[in-house]
N, C-alpha and C positions, 0 to 999 in steps of 0.2 A: 505493499499500499504505500503511495507517495503522499506527501505532505499536502499537496492539491486534493487528494481524494480525503484526507483525514479532515481538512477545511470544510469540505462539501459534506461528510457525514456528520461533523459536529454543528454545522448550519442546520440540516436537515432536522438532527434529533432534538435541538432547541426549539425548533419551530413545531414539529409534531409533539413532544411530549410537555414540553414545557408553555407553550404558545407563544414565544417571546425569539426576540432575533438577537442571534450571537454577533457581534459588530466587530470582534477583535479577533485574534490570530490563534490558531490550534498548531501547535508544532510537535514534531519528534523530539526528545531529548536522550540521547544515547546514555548521558551521564547518568540519568536515574538509574539506583540500583536497589533498593529497598522498597520503593513504591510506585504504583500502576501509574500516576498522574500528579500533578500539582498547578492550583491556580494561582497565579502571581497578582498580590494585591495591586501593585504600582502600576503595571502595564494592562491588568486584565486578561493577558493571554493564558493560555492553557498549555501546558507541557505533558504529553505522553511517554510513557515508557514504551518504546517499540518493541522489547521483549515480550512485554505481556502480549502483544496481537501475534509475535511469531509461536509463541509457547501456547497459547489458549485460547486463539482465536478471534474473531470479530464479536461474538457475544461477549466474551469477557472484556475487548475493547469497549462496546457499546456501555457494557456495567459502570467503566469506569469512566468514559466520558458524561456518563449522566451524574455520577458523583460530584464532578468537578465542576459541572455546569449549575449544581445546587448550590456551590459556593457561590460563582459566578454571579447567577441571577439575585440572590441573595444580598450578596454586597452592593452590587449595582442598586438596589432596592433602598438599602441602609438598613437591612432588618439584619437578624443574627444567622451570618454566616458560619460559623466555628460548629467542630462535631459535638459541642457540650450545648449549645442552643437550641431552645425546642422549634424553632423558626425550621432549622435545619432539619432536626430529625423528622418531622412532620412532610416537608416538601421529598426527603428522601423517600419516606414510606409511599408517599403517593404518586413517584413516578418509577418506582421500584430498583432503586439505586441501590447497591451493596455499599455496607459499612467498609468491607475488606476488600482487596483483592490477593488471589493467589500469589504464591511466593515461587519467583521465577528460579529453576533448580541451578545451584552453583553460586547464590547470592548471598545464602547464609553459612557463616561458619559450622562447620561439621562439629567442632569442639570448643567449649565456651572457655576451657583451662586450656592454656598452651604452654604456661612457663610452670615448671614444679620445682621447688627448693627443699632442702632437708638443713636443719640445724645439726652442726657437727658434734654437739654436746648432747644435748638431749633426744637427737631425733625426730623432732617434731617437724612433719610435712607441712607446706603450704604450695597451697594452688593459685597461681596467679592470671589473670588473663593479660598485664602488661609487665614487661619486663623488671627486673629489680636490678638496682646496682650491689651486689654480695660485698662491695667494701664499705659502703655508705650504711646500709642497714644490717641489722641483727635481730636474733629469734626475740618475740616479743615477751616469750616465757622464761628465758635464763640468761638471756643476753651474749648468748653464745654465737659463734661465726655460722653464714648460711654458707651453702653451696648447691650449684645448680645440679639437679638430677635428670 
């Protein structure tokens, strides 16, 4: 799907499901990883993750577009456009927009802990997402030296 086809699709969904015109740009953004799309408050443009279309098809893409159009139209009208706002929740339910999108394979870390450390004195083990400088940090239990395992 090209960006021109995406623009036409967004305009059609906006007109048919919301009864309002979409007057800004809809583009693909290859840098999006963990989200299906996003609505930009300053420019009012909508960015869509192209991987969602490639992995899950047009139906998933339409759901993402509806979700982002809920943000768009409510923000333009000066109503509550955030996920926690009642206006947003009601409009999403009315148009059948999903709250979340599917996770693209390969975008989520398989393991949440990548670094393991052990105290050389009491042998207490630490699991951390971020790397520690073992010259700077010591064991919280006995103040012994840490080593990476």
